[in-house]
N, C-alpha and C positions, 0 to 999 in steps of 0.2 A: 153502857149508853144512853145518853141523855134526852129525856121524852123530848118532846116537843108541842110547845104548844100553840092551839089553834084560836084560841076564843081566849076573850079576857075573865070569860067564866071560867072558865079549869089555868087560869094562868094565873088570876089573885091566894087561892092558896101558898101555895108556891114562893109566892111576888109577899108572902104575908111571913114562912119560913124563915125562907134570907131577912127578917124585919124581925129579928127574938131580942137584940138586946136596944134592952129598954133608948142607952146613951143612941144609939145608931137609931131610935125615932125618935128622940126628941129634936138629933139633930137633922133628918125629914124635917118634922113636923116646923122647924125654925126656918130652913132654906123658901121651904113650899111657902109656911108665911108673910117673909120676907119680898117671893114673890111679886103673894097683890096686891103689898103696902107697895111696889115698884113701882110695878102694872096703875096704881088708883095714883100715885103723889103722878106721873109719866101725865095720863089723861089731863089731869086733871087742875097740870101748871107747863103742860100741852110743851115741854121740853120729854117728847121723845127717845131723842140719847140713850136717854138713864131706861131705855129695853136693855142695850143694850150687858146694860150686869143681867141680864134677868140670869144665860142658861152659866151662869159665872156662878150665882149668890145662888140660884137654884141649886145648881149642880156638888157645888166646891162643899156645900153644905154636909147631904145625901153622899161624896167620897166618902172626906172625910170618917164619915160616922163607918160606909161601909171595911174600909184598908186598915183606920186603928182600934172599930169595939170588936166591932157584926165578924171579921175581918172573914171577908168571900169577899168573892166580887159579882160588885155590882148588876142589878140583868138588864142597866139598859142597854149591855152590849150588844146584846143578842137579843132582845125582844121592845129594843126605845121607847114604842109609839102604846106595847101593853104597859110596860112600868109607867112607864106618864100615865098616863091614864092613873092605874096601885094609887098612885102617892098622891092623886089629884083625892083617889075614892080616904085612902089611909086617910088623908090630913081632915079631912068628914069625916073622919069613925070620930079621930078623934077627936075633935074640935067638939063632936057629939055628947064626949063621950063612954063610945060602946071601947066591948071590952074585943078586938078584932083579932087580936097576938094571945094565938092557940095552938100548940105542936098542930101541924100537918092534917095527923092522924085522929083527932080531934075535929078540926073545922069539916073534913070531908065524910 
């Protein structure tokens, strides 16, 4: 029986466990980074149609990472809001150079 997560705090270690593959993490980082670029360009130019690209870019890179490198199903299908929040946490942790990719048993 699969554990049901009710808080972001208990979900995040699971999220990190599902992102052990370096290529998958890099693809997540690129997709999330491009999301912020699209937001910035869209707001500064007033071209709000660019925002339509955000789900394609954000999920596209992440899903390639999961299906071809991590070989698992993205947590977004079961926990969309926790996954989105966790992706941003992971992005900024990587940006800061924090090492957050330990096995779940090492995190708990």
